[in-house]
MARZAPA-975427 format. One record per atom (N, C-alpha, C): residue number from 1; atom name; x, y, z. Coordinates in Angstrom, 3 decimals. Layout:
<fikols>
+-----+-------+----------+----------+----------+
| num | atomo |        X |        Y |        Z |
+-----+-------+----------+----------+----------+
| NUM |    CA |        X |        Y |        Z |
...
+-----+-------+----------+----------+----------+
</fikols>
This chain:
<fikols>
+-----+-------+----------+----------+----------+
| num | atomo |        X |        Y |        Z |
+-----+-------+----------+----------+----------+
|   1 |     N |    0.527 |   -1.034 |   -0.413 |
|   1 |    CA |   -0.095 |    0.183 |   -0.369 |
|   1 |     C |    0.701 |    1.503 |   -0.319 |
|   2 |     N |    0.986 |    1.722 |   -1.329 |
|   2 |    CA |    1.491 |    2.976 |   -1.230 |
|   2 |     C |    1.258 |    3.925 |   -1.327 |
|   3 |     N |    0.817 |    5.258 |   -0.241 |
|   3 |    CA |   -0.519 |    5.973 |   -0.162 |
|   3 |     C |    1.211 |    7.310 |   -0.608 |
|   4 |     N |    0.391 |    8.385 |   -1.718 |
|   4 |    CA |    1.635 |    9.666 |   -1.752 |
|   4 |     C |    0.933 |   10.600 |   -0.733 |
|   5 |     N |    1.579 |   11.108 |   -0.540 |
|   5 |    CA |    1.423 |   12.535 |    0.414 |
|   5 |     C |    0.575 |   13.081 |   -0.811 |
|   6 |     N |   -0.031 |   14.307 |   -0.387 |
|   6 |    CA |   -0.448 |   15.081 |   -1.136 |
|   6 |     C |   -0.067 |   16.973 |   -0.544 |
|   7 |     N |    0.317 |   17.716 |   -1.134 |
|   7 |    CA |    1.219 |   18.745 |   -0.837 |
|   7 |     C |    0.496 |   19.769 |   -0.268 |
|   8 |     N |    0.293 |   20.016 |    1.091 |
|   8 |    CA |   -0.352 |   20.665 |    1.176 |
|   8 |     C |   -1.187 |   21.756 |    0.824 |
|   9 |     N |   -2.533 |   22.455 |    1.357 |
|   9 |    CA |   -3.310 |   22.972 |    0.032 |
|   9 |     C |   -2.979 |   24.297 |    0.714 |
|  10 |     N |   -2.747 |   25.608 |    0.038 |
|  10 |    CA |   -2.416 |   26.871 |    0.166 |
|  10 |     C |   -3.785 |   27.241 |    0.339 |
|  11 |     N |   -4.063 |   28.032 |    1.769 |
|  11 |    CA |   -5.191 |   28.824 |    1.775 |
|  11 |     C |   -5.491 |   29.664 |    0.784 |
|  12 |     N |   -7.208 |   30.122 |    0.979 |
|  12 |    CA |   -7.302 |   31.436 |   -0.001 |
|  12 |     C |   -7.468 |   32.232 |   -0.050 |
|  13 |     N |   -7.466 |   32.872 |   -0.142 |
|  13 |    CA |   -6.331 |   34.520 |   -0.333 |
|  13 |     C |   -8.288 |   35.108 |    0.738 |
|  14 |     N |   -9.497 |   34.791 |    0.745 |
|  14 |    CA |  -10.198 |   34.928 |    0.841 |
|  14 |     C |  -10.810 |   34.243 |    2.629 |
|  15 |     N |   -9.581 |   32.794 |    2.294 |
|  15 |    CA |   -9.477 |   32.412 |    3.950 |
|  15 |     C |   -8.344 |   33.207 |    4.879 |
|  16 |     N |   -7.791 |   33.744 |    4.465 |
|  16 |    CA |   -7.039 |   34.657 |    5.285 |
|  16 |     C |   -7.121 |   35.416 |    5.152 |
|  17 |     N |   -7.794 |   36.992 |    4.589 |
|  17 |    CA |   -8.988 |   37.665 |    4.914 |
|  17 |     C |   -9.513 |   37.538 |    6.063 |
|  18 |     N |  -10.420 |   36.430 |    6.139 |
|  18 |    CA |  -11.673 |   35.758 |    7.173 |
|  18 |     C |  -10.624 |   35.944 |    8.283 |
|  19 |     N |   -9.581 |   35.004 |    8.342 |
|  19 |    CA |   -8.865 |   34.374 |    9.647 |
|  19 |     C |   -7.869 |   36.002 |   10.288 |
|  20 |     N |   -7.655 |   37.132 |    9.180 |
|  20 |    CA |   -7.504 |   37.917 |    9.729 |
|  20 |     C |   -8.469 |   39.366 |   10.196 |
|  21 |     N |   -9.756 |   39.367 |    9.624 |
|  21 |    CA |  -10.566 |   40.343 |   10.297 |
|  21 |     C |  -11.454 |   39.481 |   11.804 |
|  22 |     N |  -10.770 |   38.466 |   11.445 |
|  22 |    CA |  -11.323 |   37.869 |   12.937 |
|  22 |     C |  -10.552 |   37.841 |   14.288 |
|  23 |     N |   -9.268 |   37.838 |   13.582 |
|  23 |    CA |   -8.042 |   38.017 |   14.989 |
|  23 |     C |   -8.163 |   39.684 |   14.587 |
|  24 |     N |   -8.116 |   40.201 |   14.214 |
|  24 |    CA |   -8.226 |   41.682 |   14.309 |
|  24 |     C |   -9.714 |   41.619 |   15.616 |
|  25 |     N |  -10.677 |   41.411 |   15.502 |
|  25 |    CA |  -11.278 |   41.390 |   16.743 |
|  25 |     C |  -10.667 |   40.577 |   17.948 |
|  26 |     N |  -10.032 |   40.063 |   18.078 |
|  26 |    CA |   -9.903 |   38.676 |   19.264 |
|  26 |     C |   -9.022 |   40.083 |   19.600 |
|  27 |     N |   -8.626 |   40.663 |   18.805 |
|  27 |    CA |   -7.108 |   41.241 |   19.240 |
|  27 |     C |   -7.422 |   42.609 |   20.525 |
|  28 |     N |   -9.283 |   42.778 |   19.119 |
|  28 |    CA |   -9.322 |   43.712 |   20.089 |
|  28 |     C |  -10.280 |   43.287 |   21.371 |
|  29 |     N |  -11.021 |   42.762 |   21.378 |
|  29 |    CA |  -11.264 |   42.314 |   22.112 |
|  29 |     C |  -10.264 |   42.086 |   23.312 |
|  30 |     N |  -10.095 |   41.424 |   23.700 |
|  30 |    CA |   -8.203 |   41.024 |   24.486 |
|  30 |     C |   -7.949 |   42.484 |   24.949 |
|  31 |     N |   -7.638 |   43.376 |   23.894 |
|  31 |    CA |   -6.733 |   44.878 |   24.408 |
|  31 |     C |   -8.181 |   45.528 |   25.442 |
|  32 |     N |   -8.898 |   45.155 |   24.566 |
|  32 |    CA |   -9.960 |   46.301 |   25.539 |
|  32 |     C |   -9.865 |   45.559 |   27.338 |
|  33 |     N |  -10.329 |   44.591 |   27.212 |
|  33 |    CA |  -10.716 |   43.474 |   28.135 |
|  33 |     C |   -9.507 |   44.055 |   29.354 |
|  34 |     N |   -7.640 |   44.024 |   29.100 |
|  34 |    CA |   -6.835 |   44.146 |   29.826 |
|  34 |     C |   -7.294 |   45.498 |   30.284 |
|  35 |     N |   -8.160 |   46.806 |   28.844 |
|  35 |    CA |   -7.724 |   47.599 |   29.759 |
|  35 |     C |   -8.965 |   48.482 |   30.779 |
|  36 |     N |   -9.547 |   47.384 |   30.585 |
|  36 |    CA |  -10.729 |   47.307 |   31.163 |
|  36 |     C |  -10.209 |   47.146 |   32.448 |
|  37 |     N |   -9.728 |   45.936 |   32.507 |
|  37 |    CA |   -8.968 |   45.126 |   33.935 |
|  37 |     C |   -7.780 |   46.241 |   34.308 |
|  38 |     N |   -7.044 |   46.654 |   33.714 |
|  38 |    CA |   -6.146 |   47.659 |   34.407 |
|  38 |     C |   -6.289 |   48.939 |   35.361 |
|  39 |     N |   -7.876 |   49.159 |   34.269 |
|  39 |    CA |   -8.713 |   50.852 |   35.565 |
|  39 |     C |   -9.073 |   49.689 |   36.968 |
|  40 |     N |   -9.235 |   48.785 |   36.753 |
|  40 |    CA |  -10.099 |   48.306 |   37.971 |
|  40 |     C |   -9.097 |   48.418 |   39.210 |
|  41 |     N |   -7.827 |   47.549 |   38.527 |
|  41 |    CA |   -6.903 |   47.373 |   39.235 |
|  41 |     C |   -6.185 |   48.452 |   39.630 |
|  42 |     N |   -6.529 |   49.260 |   38.780 |
|  42 |    CA |   -5.620 |   51.041 |   39.477 |
|  42 |     C |   -6.850 |   51.865 |   40.702 |
|  43 |     N |   -7.997 |   51.255 |   40.130 |
|  43 |    CA |   -8.944 |   52.028 |   41.038 |
|  43 |     C |   -8.840 |   51.501 |   42.860 |
|  44 |     N |   -8.805 |   49.454 |   42.314 |
|  44 |    CA |   -8.750 |   48.668 |   43.828 |
|  44 |     C |   -7.355 |   49.167 |   44.357 |
|  45 |     N |   -5.664 |   49.680 |   43.676 |
|  45 |    CA |   -4.956 |   49.669 |   44.095 |
|  45 |     C |   -4.516 |   50.809 |   44.807 |
|  46 |     N |   -5.594 |   51.594 |   44.251 |
|  46 |    CA |   -5.998 |   53.808 |   44.773 |
|  46 |     C |   -6.532 |   53.742 |   45.762 |
|  47 |     N |   -7.392 |   53.519 |   45.104 |
|  47 |    CA |   -8.666 |   53.339 |   46.444 |
|  47 |     C |   -8.722 |   52.594 |   47.604 |
|  48 |     N |   -8.277 |   51.640 |   47.863 |
|  48 |    CA |   -8.697 |   51.208 |   49.225 |
|  48 |     C |   -7.549 |   51.069 |   49.539 |
|  49 |     N |   -7.134 |   51.431 |   50.989 |
|  49 |    CA |   -6.510 |   51.435 |   52.190 |
|  49 |     C |   -5.691 |   49.812 |   52.441 |
|  50 |     N |   -4.720 |   49.856 |   52.239 |
|  50 |    CA |   -4.119 |   47.939 |   52.605 |
|  50 |     C |   -4.413 |   47.766 |   53.571 |
|  51 |     N |   -3.758 |   49.372 |   54.156 |
|  51 |    CA |   -3.877 |   48.114 |   56.603 |
|  51 |     C |   -4.840 |   47.369 |   55.862 |
|  52 |     N |   -6.904 |   47.722 |   55.305 |
|  52 |    CA |   -7.676 |   47.555 |   56.250 |
|  52 |     C |   -8.200 |   45.757 |   55.537 |
|  53 |     N |   -7.697 |   45.727 |   53.794 |
|  53 |    CA |   -8.248 |   44.462 |   53.126 |
|  53 |     C |   -7.396 |   43.250 |   53.463 |
|  54 |     N |   -7.997 |   42.757 |   53.746 |
|  54 |    CA |   -8.603 |   41.085 |   53.982 |
|  54 |     C |   -6.902 |   40.301 |   52.776 |
|  55 |     N |   -6.792 |   39.292 |   53.533 |
|  55 |    CA |   -5.225 |   39.423 |   52.387 |
|  55 |     C |   -6.009 |   38.461 |   51.438 |
|  56 |     N |   -7.211 |   37.781 |   50.976 |
|  56 |    CA |   -6.861 |   37.656 |   49.949 |
|  56 |     C |   -8.205 |   38.625 |   49.480 |
|  57 |     N |   -8.680 |   40.065 |   49.370 |
|  57 |    CA |   -9.092 |   40.952 |   48.518 |
|  57 |     C |   -7.446 |   41.404 |   47.998 |
|  58 |     N |   -6.784 |   41.805 |   49.145 |
|  58 |    CA |   -5.290 |   42.348 |   49.059 |
|  58 |     C |   -4.332 |   40.627 |   47.650 |
|  59 |     N |   -4.694 |   39.680 |   48.113 |
|  59 |    CA |   -4.446 |   38.883 |   46.566 |
|  59 |     C |   -5.850 |   39.192 |   45.415 |
|  60 |     N |   -6.489 |   39.193 |   45.839 |
|  60 |    CA |   -7.669 |   39.459 |   44.231 |
|  60 |     C |   -6.599 |   41.047 |   43.752 |
|  61 |     N |   -6.632 |   42.517 |   44.364 |
|  61 |    CA |   -6.658 |   43.089 |   43.119 |
|  61 |     C |   -4.643 |   43.136 |   42.240 |
|  62 |     N |   -3.906 |   41.947 |   43.328 |
|  62 |    CA |   -2.310 |   41.497 |   42.831 |
|  62 |     C |   -2.897 |   41.034 |   42.044 |
|  63 |     N |   -3.585 |   39.457 |   42.087 |
|  63 |    CA |   -3.513 |   39.244 |   40.551 |
|  63 |     C |   -4.363 |   39.716 |   39.032 |
|  64 |     N |   -5.156 |   40.697 |   39.605 |
|  64 |    CA |   -6.209 |   41.450 |   38.588 |
|  64 |     C |   -4.602 |   42.180 |   38.091 |
|  65 |     N |   -3.597 |   42.667 |   38.508 |
|  65 |    CA |   -2.655 |   43.861 |   37.806 |
|  65 |     C |   -2.376 |   42.447 |   36.700 |
|  66 |     N |   -1.133 |   41.489 |   37.580 |
|  66 |    CA |   -1.189 |   39.963 |   36.898 |
|  66 |     C |   -2.039 |   39.344 |   35.937 |
|  67 |     N |   -3.262 |   39.331 |   35.547 |
|  67 |    CA |   -3.929 |   39.699 |   34.217 |
|  67 |     C |   -4.004 |   40.438 |   33.335 |
|  68 |     N |   -3.899 |   41.188 |   33.858 |
|  68 |    CA |   -3.931 |   42.589 |   33.088 |
|  68 |     C |   -2.548 |   42.722 |   32.474 |
|  69 |     N |   -1.423 |   42.751 |   32.718 |
|  69 |    CA |   -0.035 |   42.291 |   32.024 |
|  69 |     C |   -0.095 |   41.440 |   31.009 |
|  70 |     N |   -0.862 |   40.237 |   32.008 |
|  70 |    CA |   -1.323 |   38.548 |   29.922 |
|  70 |     C |   -1.882 |   39.141 |   29.321 |
|  71 |     N |   -3.304 |   39.706 |   29.397 |
|  71 |    CA |   -3.925 |   40.272 |   28.201 |
|  71 |     C |   -2.557 |   40.959 |   27.586 |
|  72 |     N |   -2.561 |   41.921 |   28.283 |
|  72 |    CA |   -1.638 |   43.050 |   27.024 |
|  72 |     C |   -0.539 |   41.998 |   26.422 |
|  73 |     N |    0.362 |   41.309 |   26.810 |
|  73 |    CA |    0.749 |   41.027 |   26.088 |
|  73 |     C |    0.668 |   39.768 |   25.535 |
|  74 |     N |   -0.501 |   39.438 |   25.187 |
|  74 |    CA |   -1.352 |   38.291 |   24.318 |
|  74 |     C |   -2.304 |   39.437 |   23.641 |
|  75 |     N |   -2.683 |   40.260 |   23.695 |
|  75 |    CA |   -3.041 |   40.996 |   22.591 |
|  75 |     C |   -1.920 |   41.091 |   21.908 |
|  76 |     N |   -0.685 |   41.546 |   21.938 |
|  76 |    CA |    0.607 |   42.267 |   21.201 |
|  76 |     C |    1.471 |   41.079 |   20.190 |
|  77 |     N |    1.289 |   39.235 |   20.778 |
|  77 |    CA |    1.239 |   38.932 |   19.843 |
|  77 |     C |    0.279 |   38.658 |   19.566 |
|  78 |     N |   -1.250 |   38.715 |   19.194 |
|  78 |    CA |   -2.134 |   39.012 |   18.173 |
|  78 |     C |   -2.071 |   39.366 |   17.387 |
|  79 |     N |   -1.377 |   40.714 |   17.461 |
|  79 |    CA |   -1.148 |   41.781 |   16.554 |
|  79 |     C |    0.262 |   41.198 |   15.564 |
|  80 |     N |    1.061 |   41.129 |   16.711 |
|  80 |    CA |    1.920 |   40.495 |   15.394 |
|  80 |     C |    1.153 |   39.526 |   14.335 |
|  81 |     N |    0.835 |   38.526 |   14.732 |
|  81 |    CA |   -0.677 |   37.733 |   14.203 |
|  81 |     C |   -1.075 |   38.433 |   12.661 |
|  82 |     N |   -1.753 |   38.943 |   13.198 |
|  82 |    CA |   -2.088 |   40.835 |   12.362 |
|  82 |     C |   -1.076 |   40.971 |   11.390 |
|  83 |     N |   -0.609 |   40.883 |   12.165 |
|  83 |    CA |    0.275 |   41.970 |   10.837 |
|  83 |     C |    1.595 |   40.821 |   10.305 |
|  84 |     N |    1.861 |   39.756 |   10.818 |
|  84 |    CA |    2.514 |   38.688 |    9.776 |
|  84 |     C |    1.240 |   38.070 |    8.228 |
|  85 |     N |    0.125 |   38.140 |    8.532 |
|  85 |    CA |   -1.036 |   37.718 |    8.333 |
|  85 |     C |   -1.141 |   38.908 |    6.831 |
|  86 |     N |   -0.970 |   40.610 |    7.732 |
|  86 |    CA |   -1.140 |   40.797 |    6.781 |
|  86 |     C |   -0.186 |   40.776 |    5.363 |
|  87 |     N |    0.889 |   40.763 |    5.688 |
|  87 |    CA |    1.412 |   41.220 |    5.206 |
|  87 |     C |    1.742 |   39.993 |    3.806 |
|  88 |     N |    1.393 |   38.875 |    4.116 |
|  88 |    CA |    0.592 |   37.493 |    3.312 |
|  88 |     C |   -0.033 |   38.255 |    2.818 |
|  89 |     N |   -1.359 |   38.554 |    3.008 |
|  89 |    CA |   -2.042 |   39.168 |    1.804 |
|  89 |     C |   -1.862 |   39.932 |    0.660 |
|  90 |     N |   -0.360 |   40.637 |    1.499 |
|  90 |    CA |    0.284 |   41.435 |    0.450 |
|  90 |     C |    0.891 |   40.908 |   -0.952 |
|  91 |     N |    1.307 |   40.232 |   -0.101 |
|  91 |    CA |    2.545 |   39.287 |   -0.869 |
|  91 |     C |    1.600 |   38.974 |   -2.148 |
|  92 |     N |    0.768 |   38.339 |   -1.955 |
|  92 |    CA |    0.082 |   37.877 |   -2.931 |
|  92 |     C |   -0.401 |   38.678 |   -3.684 |
|  93 |     N |   -0.672 |   39.971 |   -3.307 |
|  93 |    CA |   -1.395 |   40.856 |   -4.247 |
|  93 |     C |   -0.723 |   41.056 |   -5.259 |
|  94 |     N |    0.801 |   41.293 |   -4.761 |
|  94 |    CA |    1.784 |   41.353 |   -5.418 |
|  94 |     C |    2.141 |   40.646 |   -6.348 |
|  95 |     N |    1.789 |   39.474 |   -5.842 |
|  95 |    CA |    2.030 |   37.657 |   -6.910 |
|  95 |     C |    1.056 |   37.787 |   -7.985 |
|  96 |     N |   -0.055 |   37.417 |   -7.249 |
|  96 |    CA |   -1.103 |   37.478 |   -7.838 |
|  96 |     C |   -1.921 |   38.553 |   -8.572 |
+-----+-------+----------+----------+----------+
</fikols>
């Protein structure tokens, strides 16, 4: 049984454009969530007296800051993917 491997089919320009649109929307949503979380973190961190905070609330404030950084990093990585997809589409436009 000799099976020949078929070459991987290149995604169509339309599929790449759709992927880019979806990825840009996801990027915006992640960045918006990071921005919202940064505001929540700032308010909690600055407006609530540290000495009166229960330990679990203090940890929640700390965790909100960590999550905001994680979301911001994810948004940056998504932007890199958006640029790569955009470059791929530009290259296709130049060739075809």
